[in-house]
N, C-alpha and C positions, 0 to 999 in steps of 0.2 A: 719327409712326411712322418717317418717313424717317431720323430721327436714330438710331433703334434698329437699323436694318438692318445696319450694320457689326457690331454686337454679335451679332445672330443669325447672321450669316455666320461670325464667328469661332467661335461655339459649335458650329455645325454642322460646321466643318472641324477641330474639336479644338484650336484655338489658344486655350486657356483663359487663359493669362497675358495674351494680347493682349485678350481679352474683359474681363478684370479692369481693365486700363488704360483701356479705352474706357468702362467703367461708371463708374470713378472720375472720369473727365473730365466726366461728365454732372452736372446739378444734383442735389444730395443729397436734395431733397424729392420726387423722383419715385419712387413706391413700386415701379413696374414695373421701373425700372432697378435698384433695390435687390434685387428678386427675382432678376433676371438675374445680379446680382453674387453673390448667395448661391449660385446654381447654378454659376457659374464657379469660385468658391472651392471648392465641394465637389468638382467634377470635377478641379480642379487639386491635390487632396490637402490643401487647407488647411481641414480640417473645422471647426476651432474658429472660424476667422473667419467661415465660412459660418453657424455657429450664432449667432454674435453679430449678424450681419446679419439673420437671421430674427427674433431677439429684438427687434431695433430696429424691424422692420416691424410685428410684432404689438404693439409697445409695451412698453417696459421695465417700466413700472408694472404693466401687465397680466400680464407674465411673472413678476413678483414674487409675485403671488397666484394666478395660473392657469397653465395649460399646464405641469403638473408634469414631463412627459417631457422637455421642453426644458430645464427647470431642472436636472434630474438629469444630463442629458447634459453640460451646462456644468460642473456640479459635479464630475463624475467624469472629465472630460477632463484629459489630462496637462498641457495648457497652463495650465489654471486653477491647478495646483499652483505653476507658475513665478510666476504673478501673486501667489499667496498668500505665497510666499517673499519676493517683492519688497516686499510690504506689511509683512512682519515686520521685514525689514532696513531700518533708517532710512536715508534718502538723505542724502548729505553736504550740510550747510548751506552755502549760498553766502555767502561773506564777502568783504568788500571788502579788497583788498590795496593795495599801493602804486600810486600813480597811473601810468597808462599814458601813451601818447603824447598830447600836447596836453592833458594834465591829466585825461584821462578815466580812470575807474576800471574795472578789469577785474572784471566780475561773474562769479559761479559759473555753471555750466551748469544751466539749468532742467531739471527732470525731464521726460522726454518724455511727450507726451499721446497716448495710443492712440486708436484709432477708437472705443472704448467704455471706460468706466471698469470697474474690477474688479466682477465680478458679485457680488451679495450672497448667492450660493448657497454661498460658501465662508466659512470662519472661520479664525482664526489657528492653531488646533490641528489643522486638517484636513490630513493628509499622506498619503504613499503607503501606509503600512500600514493607515490607516483605509479607504482606497479598496479595499484588498484584503480586509479583514476584514468590512467593513460593506456588505452588498449594497444596491443602490438599491431603495427601496420607495416606491410611490405613497402620497401622503397620503390620509386619509379623504375629503377634499374634492376628489379628483382629477376627478370628473365635472362639476364646475362650470365654466361659461364666463363670460367677462366680460359686463358689461352690453351690450345690443345697440347702444347709440348709436354706439360707435366701431368697429363691425365692418366689415371690408373686404368689399365685395360686387361689385367689378369682376370679371367672368368671366375676363378674361385674366390678371389678377393672381392670382386664386385658382388657376387652372389651372397657372400657372408655379410658384407656391409648392408646390402639390400634387405636381407631378413632382419637384421638388427634395427635398421632405420624404420621400417614399416611396422613390424610386429611388436617391437619392444619400446622404441623411443618415440614412436608416432611422428616421424619426420618424412612424410610422403613426398613433399616438394623437394627436399634435399636429395632424396633417393633418385627422383626423376632427373634433377639437374646433374647429379653425379653421372648417371648413364648418358645423358645428353653430352656431357663433357667428354666422356670416354668415346662416344660415337663421333664426336668432332675430330678425334685423333684416328680412330679405327673406322674410317668411312666405309671401307669395303668388307668389314667383318660382319657377317650375317647375324651372329649371336648377339653382338653388342648393340647393333642397330635395332634388332627385334626386341631385346630387353628394354631398350630405351623407350620404344613405343609402348610396350605393355606396362611399364612402370607408371605411365601417365594416368592409368585408371585409378590408382590410389589417390591421386590428386583430384580427379574429377568427382569422386564420391565423398571427399572430405568436406564437411559442412563449412569450415572456415575459409575454403578456397573457391566458393561458388562464384565470387565476383571476378575471378581470373580464369574461369572455365573456357571462355572464348579464346584467350591467348594460348592456353594449354592445348586445346583442340587444334588450333591453327598450326602449332609446332608439331603436334602428333601427325598431322596430315603430311607435313614436310618429311617427317621421319618415315612414314608409310611409303611415300613415293621413292625415297632413298632406298628403303628396304626392297621395294619392288624391282628397282634397277639391279641391286646386288643379287637378288634371287634369280632374275632373268639371266644374268650373266653366268651364275654358278650352276643353276639347275635346269634352265630352259623354261621354267614356269614361275609365275610370281603370284602366290596367294595374297600378297600384300596389296595388290592392285585393288582388290575388293575392300581391304582395310581402309585404303585412302578414300574410296567412295563412301563407305559407311561413316567415316570420320567427317566428311563434308556434310552428310545429312545431319549428323549430331550438331554441327555448328548452326544449322538452320533452326534447331529447336530452341536456341537461346533467345530470350526476349530482347536483350540489348545487343543487337548485331548491326553492323554497318550495312545500310541499304544497298550499297554497291555490291557488297559480298552476297547479299540475299539474292541478287540477280545472277551472279556468276557461279555460286556454289552448286545450285541444282544442275546446271549444265555440265560442270566438271564431274559431279557425281554420276550423272547419266553416262557421260563418255567413259569413265573408268569402269562402271558396272557393266556397260555394254561390252567393253573389252574383255572383262572377266568371264562373261557368259559366252560370247561368240568367237572371240579370237584365242582365248586360252581356256577351253572347256575342260572340266575335271571329270574323271571317271567315277570318283567317289560320289554316291547318290546324295549324301547329306550336303557336301560342299556345293554340288551342282544345284541342288534345290535352293540353298541359301543364296547363292549368287543370283539365281533367277528372281527370287523374291526381292532381293536387294535392288535389282534392276527395275522391277515393277514399282518399288517404293520411290525410286527417283522420278519415275513418270508421274506418280501420284502427286508429288510435291509441285510439279509443274502443270498439273491438270491436263496432261497430254492423254486424253481418254482414247482417242483414235489409235495412237501409237501403242497404247497399252492393250487395246482390244486386238490389234494385229499380232502383238507378241503372244498373247494368250491363245489366239486361234492357231498360230504356228505351232505352239506347244501341243495343242489338242490334235493337230494333224500328224504328230509323231507317232511312231509305233508304240503300242501299249507297253511293251517290255522295256522300251528306252525312255519312257516318259517320267520326268521328274520336274516339279513335285507331283504328288498323286493327282489323278484326274478329278477327284472331288474338290480339291483345293483350287485347281485351275477353273473348274466350272463355277465355283462359288465366286471367285474374283471376276469372272466374265459376267455373271449376272449383276454383280455390283456395278461394274463398268457400264453395262447397258442401261442400268437404272439412271446413272449419272448423265448418260446421253439421251435420256427420256425415250429410249427405244423399248417400250414396255412389253410389246408382244414378243420380241425376241428374248427379253429377260424372263418372261413367263415360261417360255418353252424350255429354257435352261433350268429354271427352278423346278419345273415339273419333272424333268429328267432326274434331278437330284432327289426329289420327293418320292419318286418311284423306287429309288434305292434306299433312301433314308426317310421313311414315312412318318417317323415320330420326332423329327427335328423341328422344334417349335420356331426357331429363327427362320427356317425356310418357309414355313407357313405364313409368317408375318410378311416376308418379302413377296410371296405369291399374292397376298391380298393387296399389298401396295401396288404391284404390277397391274392387277385387275382394275383397281380404282384409277390408276393412271391412264389405262386404255380408254376407260369410259368417262374420263374427266370427273371422277368421283360420283358417277350417277348410277352405277350398277355393280353388284357383287355376285351375280348369278354364276359366273365362270368359276369362282372359288367354291361356291356351294356345290356345283356339279363335280368338281374335282375332289372335294372332300368325300362325297358319296362314292365316287369311283375308287378312291384309295381304301375306304372302309370295306367296300365289297370285295376288293382284291385281297384284303388281309383278314377277312372274317374268320378264317380258320386258325388264326394265330393262337398260340397257347396263352399269351397275355394280351389283353385289349390295348389298342393304341390310344394314348392320351392326346397326342398332338392334334390329329384331325377332329377329335370330339371336342377338344377345347376351342378349336377354331370355330365350331358352330356357335359358341357363345359370343365370340368376337363378331361373327357375321350377323347375329341377332342385334347386337349393339349398332352395327353399321346400318342395318335395315331400318332400325328405329329412327336413325338420323335422316336417312334418305327419304322415308315415307312421311316424315313430319307428323307422326301420330301423337296423341296426347301423352302426357307424362305417366298417367295411370296405366294406359295400354302398353306403353314401352316397358314399364316396370313389371307388368304381368307377363309380357313376352319373355323378358329376361329371366323371370322366376321359373317359367316353364322350361327354359333351356337349362337352368341350374339343376332343376329336378331331374331332367333327362340325363344329364351328365352324372349326377350322384347315383341314380338308379342303375346306370349301365356299369360303372366301374367302382362304385362305392365299396364293394366287398373284395375288390381285387388288389388294391394297394392302399397304403396308409397316408399317401400324400394328397388325397382328394381334397381335403379341406384347404390345404395350402394352394391348390390350383384354383379353388373357387373363391378364396378370400377377397381378391380385388373386385370380383363381380358382386359378391355379397355386400361389400362396402358401397358399391354403386347403387344397388337397389334399396338398401336400407337407409341411405342418407336422405333425409327429408320425408321418409315414408310415415304413414299413419299407423296407429296401433292395430287396426284391422288387418293391414298387410302383414304386420309382424305375427299376428295370430295364425294367418294362413301358412307362413313359413314354419311356425312352431308345430302345426299339425303335421306337415310333411316330415319334419325332423323327428317327431315322435314315432312316425311310421317306420323310420329306419332303425328304431331301437328294439329290434327283435332279440329275444333272449339268446345270448351267446353260448348257452349250454347245449352241447350236442355230442353224441358218442363219436361222430366222425371228426377227427382233429381238423381236417381241412375245412369242413363246413363250419365248425366252431370258430376258426380264425376269421372266416369271411363274415360271419355274424358279428364278431367282435369289432371288426373294422367298420361295419355299418353302424354299430352301436356308438362307437367313438365319433364317427362323422356326425351322427345326429346330436350328440352331446356338444360337440364343438360349435355346431350351428346354433343350438339353443343358447349357448354362452354368448355368441356374437349378437343374437337378437336381443338378449337382456342388456347388453352394453348400450344398445340404441334405444330400447324401450324398457326402462327399469320397472315400469308398472306391470310387466309380464313376468316378473321374477317368480312369484308363487305359482303361476299357471305353467310356466315353461320348465322350470328346473325341478327334477326330483330331489328328495332329501339326500344330502350327502351320504347319509348312512346307507342308502340303497346302493350307491356306487361302491362303498366299502364292502358290502355283502357280496356283490358280484365279484369283486376282486378276490375275496377270501375263497369263494368257490372255485374260481379259475386257478388260483395258486395251488389249491389242494388237489385239483383234478388234472392240472396241466402237466407239462413235461417235467420229469424228475432228474434229468441229466445235470451234472455239475460242471459242464463246460463253461468256460468264461464267455459271457455274452454281454454286449454293450447294454442291452435292455431286454426285458421280457414283455410279452404281448400285453399283459394286464397292467403294466406300470402306469400307463396313461390314465387309468381309472383313479388312482390315488392322486395324481397331479390335478385331475379335474375336481375331485372331492376337496382337495386343499384350497383350490381357487374359490370354491363356494364357501368354505369356512372363513376365508380371509377377506371376502368381498364386503365392502361397505363398512370400513372402520372396525375391525375385530377387537374384542376385548382380550384380556390376558388368558382367560379360560379357553377361548377358541384358538389362540396361538399355541397353547400347550397341547391341545388336541391335535392340531395340525402337525406339531413336532412329533407326537407319538405315532401318528399315521405314517409320516415320512420315515421315521426310524424303522418301523415294521417293514415298509416297502424296501428300504435299503438292505435290511437283513436278507430278504428274499432275492433282491437284485442288486448285489453290491457294486456292480460296475456301471450303473446307470448314472451318468453325470447330471442329468436333469433333476433327478431326485435329490442329489446332494446339493446342487445349487439352490433348489427351492428350500431345502432344510437349512442351509447356511443363512439365507435371508430371514427365515422364521426365527432362528436362534438370535440373529442380530436384533430383530424386533423385541425379543425377550431379554436383551442385554446379557445373553449367555454366549458371549463371544468366544470363550475358550473352546466350547464344543464346536462352534462354527469353524474355528481354526483347525481342529482335528479333522473335520470333514473336508476342509479345503486342502489339507495335505493329501487326503485320499484321492483328490481329483488328478494328482500327478501332472500338474501344469508344467510344460516344458517348452524351452526354446521360444519360438515365435508366438506361442500361446500366451506368454507373459505380456506380449504387446496387445493382444486382442481380447483376452478372457479374464483379466484380473481387475477390470474397471469397477466391478461391483464389490470386490473384496477389499480394496484399499480404503475407501471411506468407512467401511464397516469396521475394520480393525482399528482405524484411527478413532472412530467414535466409541469403540469398546475398550480403549486404553491398552491394547496389545501393540505398543509402539515397537518393541523389538521385532515381533513377527512381521509387522508392516514394513519396517526398514529392511528386513531380510528380502521381502518380495521386491522392494524398490531397488535394492542392490542387484538382484537378478535381472531386472529390467535394464539397468545400466550396463551390466555385463553382456547382455544380449546385444546392446547397441555397439559395444566395442568389438564383439565377435562379428556382427553383421557388417560393419564397415570394412573390416579386414577381409571377410569372405566375399563381399560384393566385388571388390577390386580383383581378388584372386580368381573368382569364378568368371568374371567378365573377361579377364585375360585368357583363361583357359578356353572359354567359348570362342574367342577370336582365333586362337590357334587351331581349334578343331573345326573352324569354318561355320560355327553357329552364331552368325551375326545378330539374328533376331533375339537369341537368348542373352547375348551380351548387352543389347539395348534394354532388355527386360530387367536384368540385374541392376544396371545403372539407374534406370528410371525408378525402380522400386526403392533403391537406397536413397536417392536424392529427393523424391517426392513423398515417400511414405515413412521411411525410417528416420531420415535426418530431420524431418519436420513433424515428428510424432507427438501427438497430444498426450498420449499415455506416458511417454518418457518425460515430457515436461512436467506432468503431474507428479511423477515419482521423484523428480529432483526437488520439487517444492516440499513434499512430505519429508524428504531427507533433511532439508535445511531446518524445518520446523521442529522435528522430533529428535534431532541428534543428541540434544542434552539429556534426553530420557533413555538413551540406549544403555543397556546393561548386558553384560555377558552371562551373568547368572543372577538368581534372586537374592544372593547375599549382598550384592552391591546396591545400596539404597541412597547414595549421595547423588544429588543433582549434578549433572555434568561430570560424572566420575571418569568418563572415558573421552567424550566428545562434547562439542558445543561451547558457546561463550555464555557464561553465567555470572560474570562479574567477579570471578575468582583470580587467584594468582597465576593460573595457567592460561589466562585469556590471551596474553600477548603471543605466547608460543603457538597457540592454536590459530590465532588470527594470522600469524605469519604463514602458516601452512595453508590456510584458506586463500590468502592472497596469491600464493604460488599456483593454486589450482583455479583461480578465478577465470583465466582465459583459456582453459581447456574446454572445448565445446562439448565434450562427452561427459564432463563431470558435473556434479550437482551445483557447484559454485559458479557455473556459467550463468545462473539466474541472477547473480549480483548485478549484471549489466542488462537484465531483461526489462526493457522499457519500450514504450511506444503506444500508439493508439490501440485501445482495446478492440475496436471494431476491425481494424486492419489485422492485428495479430491473431484474432480468432479465426480469420479467414485463411491465412497462409498456413496454418498448422493442420496436419492431416489427422482426422479423427479415425483411428484404426480400430475403434471398439466394435466388437462383433455382437450386436444386439440380437442376432438370431438365436443366441443361446436361451432367449426367453420367448422364442416363437411359439412354444406350446401354451403360453399363458394368454388367454383371451379376456377373461373377466377382469384380471388384474392388469391395470395399466401402470406399470412401474415407471417412475421418473428418475433420471440420473442427471448429474450436473451437465449443463450445456457447455459447449466449447468456450463461450464467453465467460462463464463462471470459473472454469478451470484456469483459463488464461489470467483472469483477474486475481484469483487466489495465488497463482504463481508469481505474479507481479508483486503482490503484497508480501509474500514470503521472501522473495528476493530483496525487497525493500527493507524488511525487518532485519535480515541477516547483514545487509550492507550497513545499516545503522549500527548494529552490534559491533561489527568489525571496526568501523571508523571510530566509534565511541571508545573501543578498547585501545586503539592507537592514540586517540586524544588523551586518554587517561595515562597511558604510558609516558607521554611527553609532558604531562602536567607537573609543575614544580610548585611547591608551597611558598608562601611569603617568607622573607628573611628580615628580621628586625622590624616587623610591622609594615614592611613594604613589599609590594608584589615584585616577583622576579621579572627580569627582562625577557620578553618573548623571543623564542628562537624561531628560525625559519620552519623547522619541523612542526613546532606547535601551531603556528599560523596556518600551515598547509593542512594539517589534520583538522583543525577547527573549521576552516573554510570548506573543506570537503564534506564535513558532517552537516553543515548548514545547507550545502548544495544538495546533499542526499535528501534532507528533509523537504526541500522545495519540490523534489521530483514526485512527491506523493499525490499530487493533484490528479495523476492519471489513474489512481486506484479508486474503485467504486466500493463503498462500504455503507452498511445501514447505520442508524444512529448509535446503536450500542457499540458496535465494533469501531465506528468512527471515533467515539469518545476514548476508547482504549488506545487507538493510534495517536490521538491528540495528547494523551497522557505520556506516551513514549516520547513524542516530540518535545514536550515540555521538559522532560528530564534530559533529553539530548541538548536542548538549549542551555540547560544548567551546566552540563558537562563541558560544553564549548566555552561558557563563561568562566568556569573553573580553570580551563586549560590555558586560554590566551586572552580572556576578557572579550572575546568576539561573540556577538549575538546580533540578531537582526537590527537592533537600534544602536549598535555599538559606535563609539566615537573615540579615537585615540586620545583626545584631550581629556575626556572624562574617565579614563580608565584608571581608577584608584581602587584600593582595597574596599573602601566603603561602597563605591558604586557597583563593584562586582557583587558584593554581598547583597545589596539591594535588588539587583537584577536576578541573582540566583534564587533568592527567597521568593520573588514574584513567580518565577518559572516553576519552582517546586510546589508552591501553593496552587497554581493553575493545574498542575499535574494531579495534585491531590483532589481538587474539585472535580476533575473529569473522572477520576477513579470512584469517588463517592457516588457520582451519577450512575456509573456502571453497576455498583453494588445495589443501588435502589432499583434500577430498571431491570436487572437480570432476575431479581427475586429469588436469589439462591436459598433463602431461608424457607420459602414456601415449597409446595409440592408441584409448582407449575414448571419447574425446570427439570429436565431429564438428566440421567447420568451421562447419556451420550453427549449432551450439550456441554457438560462439564469437561468430559474427556477431550472434546474438540477445542474448547477455549484454553485449556491448560497449555498445550504446546504452541498454539497459534498466537496467544497474547499474554497469558499470565507469566510464563517463563521469561519472555523478553522484558516485560515490565519489571520483574524481579531482578533480572540482570542489570538493567539500567539503574534501578534503585541502589544496588550494591556498588555500582560504579560511582554514583553520586555520593554514597556514604564514604567510600575510600577517598574521593577527592576532597570531601569536607574534612576528613581527618588530616589530610595533608595541610589544610589551612588552620587546623586546630579547632574546627567547628563540629566535632563529633557529637553524637546524641547525648553524651554525658553532660554536655553544657547546654542542654535544651532549655534550661531556665534562665540562662544569662546571654546566650547568643541567638539572634533571630534565625540565622541559617541552621544552627543546630536544632532549634525548635521546629523549623519547617521539615527537616529531615526526619525528626522524631514523629511528627504528625503524619507524614507520608508513610512511614513504617507502620504506624498504627492502622492506617486505612488498608494497606496491603495485607496486613495480618488478618484484619476483619474479612477481607475478600477471600483469602485462602481458607480461613476457618469455615466460612459459609459453604465453600465448595466441598470441604471435607464432610460437613454435616449432610450435604446433599448426597454424597457417595455412600455414607454410612446408613442412610435411611433404608 
C-alpha cells in the first residue's frame, strides 16, 4: 500500500497526468493499480483509454460476450473510428533497402503496438454516419454475467472501479453487473451482496435504461432476499427483508409489468413487510417507523382497508412512549382509511381530535367537510360550521389569528350556496360578505391574505357585472387606511391592509377594465407612500429578503406597464425599480421585475447584471431561469445564455449521480420512503425536464456564436458547424456525444408526435415567482412550443452534421466525368435525405417554414453534389450534366424561398424589432449561411465556383444565392444599427 500512496496523493490533488505516470510505472499485473489508472485516465479526459483499462480489468474475453454497456461505449467512441480507419488502410510493408553502415540493412518501421489491440466491437464498414443513424441497443442477453470463477471480489478493487464507472465514465449498468458477478462468487459475503443491490439504483435513475427497469428491480429483489439470508445468519436480524418488500412495490409502479406479477408482488411485499414489522422489530425509531409505513403501503396497494385499519388501531393502542410513527401520522392515516371505507362519522371523530391539536391545518379542515358531507349524503354542512366556531372560541386568545377555520367559512358559504339552490346574484353576494369578513379579521395580521382569497375572488368576479365590481372596489378602498403611524406595529398592520386593498383593486380591474380610473389611484401616490415609509422606517442594515414597502413599487410598476406601455413608461418603471433595489438589494421580486423591464427596453446587458445578483444556484436553475433564457436569446447575449444552459446540464449530471447515491444511503439508513422520493423525483421530474430540454436546444442553436472574450469575432471560432474547414472534426465530436442522454446532442434523435412529447415532459418551471403580479398577465412559451422548438433545433443540427459528412465524402469529377460513388458517399447522402423527410413533425409559421425550405433545398444540392442522390434520382441518368441541372434547380428554389423571407420579414422597415433579429440569427440565418458555404465548397470541387458565374449555370446559381444571403444579412445589420 505504501507504493500506492503517491498515486492516491496525486489523484486527491488533481494531478491526474502525474497519477497516470505513477500507475504506468507499477507492475502491470496489479489490478488495483489498473483501477487507479482507469480513474486517472477518466479524470484527465482520456475516456477511451480509461474504457480500455476497465475492459482489461474485467477481462477482454469476458467483455466480448458480457458487459454490453462497456462494449457499446467502446464501439461508439470516436477513438474507435480512428482505429477502424487504421485497420482499413494497409500499413506500408517494410522492405530491405541497400545496406547501411557496416553492412547492416535498414529495416522498415514496425507498426506501433498500443496498450490494447483493436476492440472487436467495430467492423470495417462502421463509420461516423452509422454512429449517428444507428442508436446503441442492448442485446437480448444483456442481463447475463460471466461465470463466477473469475469474478473480482476484493472490496478495495470493487469500490475503486465502482467510483470510476459511475462518477467518471457513466457506466452504471457495467458497475451493477460487476457487483452481481462478484456476488455470484461471494454469495455469503454481506458487503459484496449489499453493494450489488445498492449499485442497482444508478441504473434505475439512468434515463437510457428506463426500458429495463423491471428486469433490474426483479434482480435487485433477488439480491435483497439473498442479503436478508446472509444478514440473518451473521447478525440475527435482516434489514434487507424490508428492502425486498420495498423493491417489490417499486416493480408495481412500472407501467409495463406482467399481469401475473401484478397479482403476486403485493402479496410478497406484504409478507416481507409484515415480517420486518412483527417478527424482526427494530429498536431504532426511524427504522421501526419506516418498516411500519412500508407495511401500510403494501396494504394500500391491495386495497386491504380493514387490515390496514386494524394495524393502525393496534399501533394507537400501544403506550405513547413506545409508539412509532408519531400519533398524528397514525391518526391521519386512520382517518383516510375510514373515509375509503365510507365510515364518515368515525373519520370525523378522528379528524376533530387532530384539529383540536392542529387547528390551522387546512388539509384537516377539508377532510372534516368531506366527512360531514358524506354523513349527510351531501345535504348538510352544519356540523362543520359548529366545529369551526368551537375551534375559534377555544383559540380566541391566541397571539396570531387562525387562518384555517376562518378560511373554512368561505368554503362553507360556497357549499351552502350549492345546497340551498339560491340565485347566482345572492350566492355571489353571500361569498362577497364572507370575503369581506375574512379580510377585515386578519387583513392586518399577515401578508398572505390576498393569496388566501384569490381563488374565491376568481369565483365571484367571473361573470359578474360592473356594479358588483364597484361594490368590491368600495370595500377595497376602505382597507387603504394611511400606513403612517408612530407605532411601528400599527404602521405595519395598516400597510398590510393597504396592500390587500391594492391587490384586490388590481384583481377587479383585470375583470372590469372600465373601472380602471375609478378603482386605481395614480401610480405616483404609491411611490409617495413608499418614499415616506422608506424614510421613516427601520434603519438597520441587516440582510433581509425584502422590506415591508417593496410591494408598493411592484404595484406601481404594474400600473405603469398595464395595457401596452410605451418606451417612456418602461424607462420610468426601470428607474422606480432601480431605486427600490437600492433600498432593498436582496429582494428577488424587484430584480426579476427589473430584468423583464430591461428586456422590453432591449437593455439586456443591465438585465444580465441584475440576473447575476439573483445568485441562482443548484435546483433553482431548473425552476427559475425559464424567463431569463429567452430574454438573453432575444437580446443577443448568447455567451451568457450558454453559460446558464451549461449550468443546467451540470445540474442534471450532478442530480443523477446524487439521486442514486442518496437513495442508496436512505435504504441503508432505513428511510425507504426517502429512497422512493429520490428515485421518483429523478425519474419523473429531472430525467424528463422541460427546462433541460430547452437548454439543450439553445446550446445547439447558439454554439457557433460562442466566444470566450470580445476579441474573437469570427463565426464558429470555437464551436459549431459553419461550413468551414473544421466542420468534420467538430461533426465527429458531436456524433460521439449524440447518444449521451445528458448531453445537448441527444436532441439529434429527438423526434416524435408533438402532442405526445409535450405531455411526457415535466414542466418544472416555478411560475409562483410572478405571484405578486395581478394586473400583468405574463405569457411564456407553452410546453408544446418548447418541444417544437427543440425538435426544430435538433433537426437543424442533424442536417448540419450530416451535410458536413456528405461534403467530406464528396469528390469532384475527373476528366469531365463524375467519380464513382463510394459506400460512404451513398450512406451519407441517403441519411441526409432521410433527415430532411423527418421535418414533417415540426410546426412552423410561413416565414420560418420558408427558411427551413431554403435549408432543405441547399441540402438537396449537397446530396446531389456528393453522390448524385436526390428525391428524383435515377442511377441511369446520373451524369455530370444531369447533376448540374438538378443542383441548379435546388439552389434556385432555395434562393426563391430566401427572397420571400427577405420580403415578408420587412427587415428594412421599423416593423421588426432587434429581439426578432437576435432570435432569427442563431435559429435560421447561421444554418443557412453554413449550408451555403458547404454548397460553395462543393461547387468549387466541381470547378463551378462563383468566379465562373457568367459561364457555368451552377456557378451563376451559387453567385445569385450568395447575393440574396448578403442582402438578408445587410438588412439585419441595418435593423440592429437603427
